[in-house]
C-alpha positions, 0 to 999 in steps of 0.5 A: 654795272660792268662793261659799260663801254664794251663794243659787243653791243655797238650795233644795237647802241648805234641804232638805239642812240640814233633813234632816241636822238631823232625822237629827242630833236622835236621835243628839245626844240619845243621845250626850248621855245616853251621855256622862254630861252629859245629852241637853241637852249633846248637843243643844248640841254639835250646834247650835253645832258644826254652825253654826260649823264650817260657817260657818268650815270648809273643806268646803262640805257638811260637817255636824258634831256629836257623833260616836261616837268623840268621845263615847267620849273625852269620856266618859273626861274626864267620868268622870275629872273627876266622880270628882275632884269627889265625883261632883258633875257640877255642880261638875265641869262647869267643868273638863269644859267647859274641857277641851273648850274647850281641845281646840277651841283646839288644833284651831284651832292645828293649822289655823293651823300647817297640820298638816291635811295630815299627819293622813292619816299616822295608821296604818290599824291604829291607826284601825281598832282604835280605831273597833272599840273605840268600837263595843265600848264603846258596845255593852257600856255600853248593855246596862244601860240597854237592859234597864232596870237602873241600878246607882245605883238598886239599893239592895242594890248601892249598900249594898255601898259604904257602908263605903267611903263613910263612909271617904271622907266622914271623910277629907274632914273630916280634909283640911278640918281639916288645911287649916284648921289644926284637926287637932291632938290637943286639937281632935279634938273638932271632928272628932267634932263634924263627924262627928256631922253626917253624915247617912245621906242623905249616906252613901247619896249617896256610896255611890251615886256609888261604885256608879256609878263601879264600874259605869262603862265596859266593865269596870264594865258587865261587872262588874254584868252578872250583877246586871242580868240578874237585874233585867231591866225587861222593858218597857225591854228591849221598848222597846230591841228595838223601837227596834233592829228599826225602825232596821234594818228601816225601812232596807229599806223606804226610806232617804228618811226617816231610820230613826233618827228614825222609831224615836225618834218611833214608840216614844216616842209609843207609850210616852207615849200608852199611859201606860207606866211607863218611865224618861224621859231627864233634863230638857232645858232650854227656852230659848236655851242659856246661856253657862257663865262658870264656865269662866273664873271658876272656872278652875284649871290644876291641875284640867285639867292631867292632861287636857291630853293628853286634850284633844290626843287629842280635838283630833286625833281630831276632826281625823281624823274631820272630814277623813275625812268631808271626803274622802267629801264631796269624792268625792261632790261632785267638789270639794276641801276645805281641810283647814287651814281645816276644822280651824279651823272645827271648833275654833271650833265645839267652842270655842263649843259648850263655852262653852255646855255642849255636847259636842265634835263632828266632821264626821259622815259619815252626816249629811254624806252625807244633806245631799249626797243631799238637795241641800246644796251650800254651807256654808249647809246646815250652818248651817241644820242647827244652826239647826233643832236650836236651834228644836227645842230651844227649842220642843220641849224639854219634849216631848223630855224625855219620850223613854224612856231605853231608846229612846236606848239602842237607838239607841246600840246600832245606832250601836255596831254600825255604827261598827265597822271590819268591813273591817279585821276581815275583813282580819285573816287576810290582813294582816301579823301586826305590823299585826294586833297593832297593831290588836288592841292598840289594840282591847283597850286602848281597850275595857278600859283607856284610849282615850287611852293606847291610841291613844298606845301604838298610834302608838308601836308602829306608828312603831317597826315602820315604822322597823324595816321601813324600816331593814331594807329600807335595810340590805339594799340598802346593804351594803359591796361591792367593785367586782367585786360588783354595781356600779351601772350607772355603775360598770362603767368603774372601773379593774380595777387599783384594785378592791382599793384602793377600796371603795364603800358604797351607801346606799339611802334615808334615813339615820336613827336606824332605820338607823344601827346597820348603817351604823356597822358599815361600818368593821369590814367594810373590808379592810386593802387599802382606801385610799379609800372612796366613799360613794354618797348619790345615793339618800339624800334625808334624814338626821337627827341620828342619821344625821349622828353615825353618819356621823361615827362611821364617817368619823373612825376611817377618816380616822385610819387614813389612808383617803380618804373620798369622798362622791358624789351628796350631795343638798340636805337631807343637805348642808345638815345636814352644813354646819350641824354643820360636818362640811363643810368641817371634817371633809370638805373640799369637794374630797372631794364629787362630783356624780357617779361620773365626777368621783369616778373621775377623782379616784381615778385621779389620787390613789389608788395601785395597790398590790395589783393582780396583776402 
C-alpha cells in the first residue's frame, strides 16, 4: 500500500477519476431524490465520501459514494425521524444527520478495533436476500414517480386524511398546554382559543404529510398503485421509459461512455429545450456546501436513541459493501487492500459527509471498475472524482435543477434491476432448504417490513442453523464407544482384558453450547462395569463457557461414583479455559491429563484393575 500519492500514474488517475465522477453524477442525484432529502444530499454524499474515503482508505482504486443498499437503509432513518417531526424535513434534519454521523464514527471504530477481516463471515443467504430486497424496494417505490403520480399532490387522496390531521393538531395543542401547566378545567378556554387559530392550510399540510407517510415504502406504494394507474401522467411515463431504454440500449453500442449519463443528458435536454411541462427535481443549492452545526447545537440523545441499532446497521452495511468492492478491485489490479484502514477511511468520509448534509455511502463497485478500466491506479483518482462533482455542483447547480424527476426515476429503476442477486435467485432449486428459507425470510421482511430488523433476524436464524448443523456433525462423530468398537488408530494396542473397565469418549470438533446437550448424556450411556473414562480431546480446539459447564456436569457425577476421568490430548485453548475456572487442578489433577494415548495407556495398566475379563 505504498506510493499512494505518486504522480507516476497521474494521467491514468485523472482520466479514471473524471470518468468515475461522471458515472457517479446521475446516480448521486437519483439516490438523493429517492432518500427523501433531495438531490443535493446525494451530491454532497458523493463529493465528501468519495474524497475522504479515498484520502484515508485502504484500497488504492476505490471510488465511494451513495449506493443502493446504503440509500435504502437511509430511507428508513429519514422516514422515521421525519414522521416524529410532524413531516418537517428541515426540523428533522439535525437528528437524521446525527445518525449518519454516528454510523461514520462506528465505522471508524470498527476499523480501529481491527474488525474488517470479520465482515466476510456474514452468511451469503443473508446478503443475497438483502440485496434482492433492495432491488425490489427501489423498483416498487419508483413506480409512482415514473408514471408522474405523487400522492401528496392528489387532493382527493390527501383529503381522506383531514380528520386524522385535525386530531393530530388538536393533540399537539393539548400536549403543549400540558407542558405549560395550562391543561386544567378552568383554562379550557385557552384550548378553544388556540384551536380557533388553526387554519385550513395547516390542516391541509398535516393531511399531506399523513398521505405521504401512508404511501411511502413498498406497502405504501402498492396501496396507492390503483390510484396511480388511474392518474398516469403520460409525459412523465414516456420520459422514464426513454431513460430506461437508452440506459440498457446504449450499453449494446459502447461501454466507453456511461449509458446512465447519456440517458440523463439526452432525455433532460429534449424535455427542457422542447419546453415540455414536466416535474423537475428539487432545487440544488449553488455554492460550496455549508456545514450543519445544528448537529451539535440541537443534539438530543432521545431523538436518535431509537436509531442506534440502525446506525450500526448502516456502519456494517457500508463496511460489507466497501470491502466486497475492495476485493473486486484487488482482483482487477492484483493488489491487496487493507480492510481495517478502508473502514477508517469510509467512516471518515461518511462522518464528514453527514456534517455537510450528505447521504452516507460506501465503496461503489461499478464506479470502481470504471475507474480502474479508465487508468486509475492510486487513491488520487477517488479524490479527483469527488472534486469533479464539487465543481459540477458549484458551477452547474441551477442547470441540474432542471432535470426531470421522471428521468431520475428511470435511472433508479435500472439500478433496482441491476442490484438484485440473480446468482442467488437462480441457485434456489439447488441449495439446501434452510439457506433458501433464510434468503426468502430476509427478502420478504426487508421488502415489506424493516430492512434493519430483517437483517438482524436473518443473522440470528443463520447462526442458529449453523450451530445446530455443527452440533449435529460433532455429536454424530463423538459417541461413547467401548474399545472393541471403531477405535482410533492409536487405540488398537489397548489391553483386551480391560475393554469392559475402560471406556472412551471421542470428541470431534469444538465443545460449545450447540453440542453440549449430547455430551451431557454421556453419564447415562456408561455401563456399570466402567471404572475409568478416557475423554479424547485431541480434535477439540475450542471450548466455550457452556462447554466447560457441560464437561463439569459430566465429570462430577462420574467422579462421585468413584470412576476415574482421564483427559487425553487437551489443547491450548480448552486447557486455558479449564484453568481459568479452576477445573484444573481443583477438579482434575494434573496427573489425570495426558499428552497422548500411549501415556494414558501406561497409566491405566498400572491403575485400573481387571475385574470383568473372561477367565
